N, C-alpha and C positions, 0 to 999 in steps of 0.2 A: 235451728233448734225450736220449738214452740213449748207453749205450757197453756195451761187454762187462762184465760185471762179474768181480771177482777171483774168485771160485768157479768161474765158466766157464772163468777162463783156465788155473787150477789144475788142473781137469779136462784140456785139452788139453795141458798139460805134462806131467802123468803118462802120458797114452797114448802121445805121443810118443817120450818117456823107455823107456817099457816096449816100444816096438816098436825103437827103435835100439839101447836099449842103450847112449847115451853119454853119459857124466857132463857133459863139456862143453856138449853139447844141452841137457839139463836144465839145469844151473847158465844156460845163456844163457835159457833161455825162463823160467825162475823171475826173471832180471831182468826180462824183459816185463813177468810178472806184477806186480812191484813197481810198473813205470811206470804200466801200468794200473790200479792199485789207486791212485796216487796222483792219477790223472788224475780218477779215479772219487769221489775225495773232494775235488778241487778243485770238481767240480761238484754234488756232494750232500751237503756238508755245510752246514749254515746257518750263517751267520755273525754271530752276535748281538753280537759285542763292535763290529762294524763297523756295525751296525743302531743301535746304543746311540750309538756316535760320530756319526752322522751325526745322530740325533734331538739331542742336544746343539747342534748347530751348525744347527737349522734356522731360529733366528732369526737368525742372520747369513745364509743364504740369503734368507731373507724379506727382510732388510734391503736386499740387493742389487737384490729383485725391484722393491722399491718405489723405490729410487734410480732403476733403469730407466723407471720407470712417472713419475715425478715429472718427468723428464727429458722425457720424450713429451707430458707435460700442457703444462709450459710453452710449449713449441712449438705445442702445437694451440690453446693460448690466445692466442698473437701471430702466428696465421697470418693472411695477409690475402687468400690467394685460396679460393676456397671450394674448388678441387679441391686444395692443401694439406691443407687442414683437414678434406677427406673422408679422405685417406690418414691421415692422423695419429690419427683417431678410429678407424677401422679398425685402425690397429698398438694402439692403445690397447685395443680391445676383445679383442684377439688374446693381450696381457698379460695382461687379467683374465679371460681364457675360463675356466681351471681355478683360478683365485686367488679372486675375488670376483665372484659370477653377476649380483648387482645394478649395479656400476659395468661389467660388458660389457657389459649392454643399454643400459645409459646412454649409452655411447658409439655402439653401434650406431644407436640411436636419432639420436644427435647426426650420425652418418655419410648416415642416412637422410633427412635433413632438409638437410645440403648437396647430397645427389644429385637432391633435387627442387628446390632452388633453382638449381642448373644445370639442372636439366631433362634429365637422361642418363639415358632409360630401363632400360640394361644394368646400371648402377649402382645404381638402384632395385632394381630387383630382384635383384642380387647379395645386397645390405645386408638385403631382406624373406629371402633364403634364410639370410645368417648368422646373423640374429635366430631364425630357424627352429631352423638345426641349436644353437644356444645353449641354446633352449628345451628342445629335446631333450635335450640333452646333461646339463641339468640337470633332467630328467623333468617337464617342466612338458609336458607331451603335446599337450594341448587348444590352449594358446598356440601350440605351436609348427605344430599342425595348421593354426589362424588365419595364422598368418604366411605357410604354404605355399599358401594359399588365393589370395595376394594376387599372386602369382605367375604372370604370362602366359609359358609354356614357350618362347615364340619371343623372348622377351627375355635367354632362358640363352645364352650363348656357349660356347663347346665348352673354356673353362678351367674354367667353374664347373658342366659337366652332371656332372662325377662328383658332385660335393657335393651337386648337387639329387638324382641317384637316390639316393644315399645315405640322404639324409636321408628321402627318402618312403619307402626299404625299411624304416629302422629305426622312423621314428613307426609305422607299421603294425605291426609286428612289436610294439613296445611296448603298441601298444593293446590288440591281439590277447591280450596276456597276462592283461588282466583283465576279460575277453568267456569265455563258452563257447558252444558248439553250432554253429550257423551262421554267426552273426555272428564268431563266431573263426575260422572256415573260411574264411570271407569276405574276411577280412581280411591272415590268414594268406596267401591266394592272390595279395592285391594286393600283397603284400608279397615274395613271391618274383617278381612280375612285374616290378617295379623291380629287384631283384637281377639277374635274367637281364638286364635292359634296362643295368645295370650291367656286367656282364661281359660283355659284347658291344663295351662301347666299345673302338675301337683304340688309344686314348690313356692306357688306365686304369695308374695309378701300380701299382707292383709292392708298395706298403704298403699301399694298400686290398684288394689283389687277395689279399694274403695275409690280411690281418684277415678278409675277410669270407671268405674258404676255411676258416680256422681254424677260425673261430665257426661256421660250419654243420656242420662235421666234428664240433664236440663238440657240437653240439643232437643231431647222427644217431648222436651215440654212439661214432662212427667214431674213436679217439682216436691209433690208427696212425696212420691218415692226415694228422690233426691235428697229428702230433707229425714228421711229413715234412715239413710246410708250415712250421712253427717254425724246422725247421733251415734250410730255406732262407733265411729272413724273417731267421734270425740272422746270416747270411753276409752279409747287406746292411746292418746295424744295428749302431751304435755302442755300446759298452754303455755304461750310465747314462744313454742321450740320452733325450729325451722318449719317443721310440718305444720305445725298449727298455723302458720301463716298462709298456708294452700288451702288447709282445711276453712278456716275462715274466710278467706275470700270464695270458696265453693258457697259456704252459710250464704255469704252476700247476695250472690247469685241466684240461690233458691228465694231467698226474701226479694229479691227484685221481682222474680216470677211471681212471687203471692202479691205483689204491690205493698210490701211493709215496709216504706220507708225508712222508719224508726230504727228497726230491726237491721234494715241494710246497713245504714249509718253506723250501728254498733260493730255490727260485724266488720266493716271495711277498716273500722279502727283499729280492732283488735289485730286486724293482718296487718297493718301499717307498722303498728307497734314491733309484732313479732319481726318484720322486714326491717326495722331501721336497729334493733338489738343484735341482729346477726347481721348488719353491713351489707344487707342485700340492696345493691344499685339496678338490679333488674326487677324492679317492683311495679305491681300494677295498683294495688291498693289506695295510695295515698292519691293520684292522680285521679282516681274512679272519684274517691270522696269528693274531691276540692268539683270535679263534674257534677255530682250528687247536688253538693252544696251551694253550686250556682243556679241550677236548675230550681232549688227551693229558693232562691232570690237573698241567699246570705255570701254578701260580697266581701266580707273581712277578712274569713278565713280562707278560701280557695286560694288567694293568690300566692301567699307564704307556702301553703300545700304543694300548689304545682310546682310552682319555680323551685323548692327541694326536689320534684321529680325531675323538672328538667336538670337539674343540676348532677342529678343519679345518671339521668340516661347518657348527659354528655360522660360522665366518667366510666360507666359500663363499655359506651361506644359499641352500639347495635344502632343500625340504620335504619332497621325495621321498627324500634323500640321510639326512635326519635319521631320518625314518622306517625307513630298512633297518637304519642303524647302532644306532638306538634298543634295541632288543631285544637285541642283541650287548653292549651297553653295560650296559644293566639287569643281563643274567645274569651278566658279569664281577663288576660292582658287587656284586651281590647273593654272589657266589662271595667277594670281595675281603673283605667286612662279613661273612661267616661264620668266614672264618679271622682276621681282626681280632677278632672279639667271642671265638673258641678263646683266641687269645693274651691277650685281656683277661681269661680266666678264669685261667689259669697266673698270669697277673701278679697276680689277686684274691688268689689262693693265697699265692704269694709274699709277697705285702704283708700278711697276715695274717700270717704266720710270723715277718717283719719285724717288726712292730707288737708282739707279743708279747714279742719281745726288748727293743723299746725301751721298753716299759710296764715292763720292770726297771729298764731304764737312768734312765726317768723318776720312778720312786721316789726314787730315789738323789736325781736332779737336783732334786726336788721339795724336798728337806730341805736341800740347800745352798740353794738356791733362797729358801725361807723366810728364812733369813738374809739372804743380800741382801737381800731385799724390806724386813725391818727395817731394816737400814743405808741405805738407798736412800729410805725413810719418812722416816727421821730426817734426811737428806739435804734430801729435798723441803721438809721443814716449816722447817729452814734455811735452805733460798733461799726460801722464801715469805715468812718473816721477814724475812732481806734486801729482799726485793723492796719490802716493806711501807716497811721504813725507808728504803728508796731513794726511795720514791714520797714519804712525809713530809719527807724531808728537801728534796727538788724543790718541794715546796709553800710550805715554810716559806724556802728560798732565794726563791722568786718572791714572797711574802708580804713578804721583807724588801728586796726590791728594789722592789715595790709603795709599801712602807713610805718606803724612803729615798728613792722618787721623790714620794711627799707632802710628805716634809718638806723637801726640794728646793723643790716649788713653793711650800709655806707659807712658807717663806724669801724666796724671790724675791717673793710676795705684799705680806708685811710691808715689805720693803726699799721695794718701789715705791708700797706704801701711804703711810708716813711721808714718802717724798721728796715724792709728788703734795703731801699733808698741810701739809708745810712751805712747799712754795712757794705752794699755796693762800693760807698764814697771810700769807706775806710780801707777796702781790696784795692782800688785803683791809686789810693796814696800810696800804700804800701808797695805796690806794683811802682810808683812813680821813685820813690826813694831807692828802691832796689835797682831799678834801671839807671838812676842817676848817678849812683854808686859806682855804678860798674865802667860807664862813661868816664867818671872821674881816674878810673883805676885802669883806663885803657882796655878793658877788659872786652873788645869789640867782637872776638870770636864768639864767647858765651853769652853775648847780648844778643847777636845772631841768632846763636842754637836757642835760646829760650824764647824768641821771638815768632822764629820759625814753627815752632812746635804746636800743634793744635791742642795738647793735652790741657791748657788753660781753660780753652773754650768751653772742651765737652765737659771739664769739672764744673763749670759755672752751669753749664746745661742743665747738668746732672743736679745741681743743688736748686736751680733754679725749677724744676719738676719737682724736687722733693718737697721743696719750700709752697710751691702750687695746692699739691696733695696734703700735706700740714693743714695749711691754712683752711683750703676746702672742706675739708672731713672736719674740722674745728666748727666752721659756720653752719656745715648742714651733716651733723654727725649719723644721720639717719637715712643719708644719700642712696648708699648702694642696697639698703634693704628694699628702699619704696621703689628705685629703679629697678631691682628685680621683680619686684608683685606685677609691674606693667608687661613683663616677659613671661610666654611658655616655658613651665618647669624644665623644661629639657634645656633650654637655651639660656638660662641665668648664668651670672658670672660671682663666683665665689672666692672671695678673697680672703687673708687671716687679716687681723687688727692692724699687724704692725708691718704688712705689705705695701706697696705702694700701689697707688690707681692703676690699673690698667688702659692700653689705649684709648679702648673703648667708651671705659668709664671716663678719661678725659675729656674725649670729645662730647659727649653729654654733660658732664659738669660746665665745660664754656658754654653752651648752649643754655644752660639753666642759670650761667652768668650774664645772659643776652648776647653773646659771641655767636652768631648763628652763620654767618657767610662762611663757607668751605674754606675759602681763600684766605681766610684771617685766622680759621684756625689752625690751618696747614702753616702758616707762618710761624705761630706759638710754639705749635708741636715737632716742626721742621719734618713734615711730610710733605708730599706732592698732593695738591688739592682733588687729583682723583683717588689717589688711597683714603682723604677722608669723605669722599661722598660714596664710595663703596663699601665704606665701615657703615653711615649712617643708614644706609638703604638694607643692608644685610640685618641690621637690629630691629629696623622697622617690620621689617617682612617676618620677625620673629616675635611681635607684639600681639599681646590677647584683646588691645583692642583695635578699632581703625587706626592703618599706618598712618592715616594725615591726619587722626587727633593726638598720635605717639607724641611729639616733641611737643605741644602744648601742654599736653600732661604733665612732662618731664620737668618744663620750665613754673609747673606748679609747684614742685615738692618742696615743703616745707614753707608755705603758705599758710598750711591750718595749724 
């Protein structure tokens, strides 16, 4: 868009003032000049602050976009009818069109599958057309050509014929850009024929008409006509709408053709803001603005702008767009790194200066630090000595506890031993008196019968074991519980409080008392030594710890 410049208006003011020699007229016209200048300023000054604010809100716009997509996706996943699923898939593809290319193609394939399921030839043709447009939009021209080749012209209805002609026109135009000579001329001629067919449509939308006219005039270098088309286009376009982004970019191209750098930057910002608000990741305006600013010698903003454009291109995931942005990104990044290196050099010099000052302070600090170090060393030695002393005290305390435990056990053993000996002496004396009576009474047969029976020995042995169980469990009341804690859960030995110890528990009770040889244990329990050895091995195989440590842990029961 163009308007009378302030300089032109001032010239008119002076001429009219001189002609009429009327001060009031001059003042009125000067007021008009100010108004025109303000209007010029509104259309011509780039608003970088607004663009930066919109960039800071890009994540919020993307979040709203994703929310809309998620709502459609949930509806698509629960759609029962093929027609509903097809419509929702097409809507999802439309949302993804300029957001994520791969997702857009995925849902177009889903729509195509639904159309094939319904057997609707027109929907199938339309879905192929949508896929072709998506491929062409993402610069995958060969893939787009393959999709267009699958479309039968007779299956395209009047509502989609505009898109059909536009797709062919753009496809052959883009393919021609990669060729030279006759092949290029042939493809351009084919592209123009589809453009003529497009312009001949009676129901051609104004948006398509203005866009294609503007593009053609720009390609021919007729920027005045392109500007005129843009003015008509702008009159029917809402500011910051999706179409406004496309219009603004063409306005920037017109300004570039007219060498109006200020106006070009303004329209590139307008286009970039529209792209950001609509979460468009296949964008051209922002990185083009970064390129323009770099050429103008501005190195502060371009890096941020091109970095955002690069991230958008990565998300959209179209190789062609990445190839376009890559040289610009590399150039701006190199400039940014160059300026960063210059800043680092200044920082290095400043650092050297500060370092020299610090060295002076460091010398003083070292002297003070040396004294502090000596004091710290003395404190460390004292702390180490205290630590060793505390360790020795801990060991001494533990030794005293162990010694006390040993004394307690010794006292328990001695008391129980004398009690058992006293009881046994009483029994022997009673037995002696009984034998003596029978001898005096010449009851030799009864005496022989009494001494031939093993019942006395068995009764005494049972009583011995019962006394052992009682004494041991009194000395080590939690032995069974602690012993079971060393075994696997399914191998633990459970006895009631009133029950005697099992043979296995007696074997390891004797080991706890220091009797470790299987032969001695066998003598005490009246078992063969082999049986004792098997008991010990079977239990050690079921231990939670290493079998070589098991008996040591048993001997430590009751020590803590």
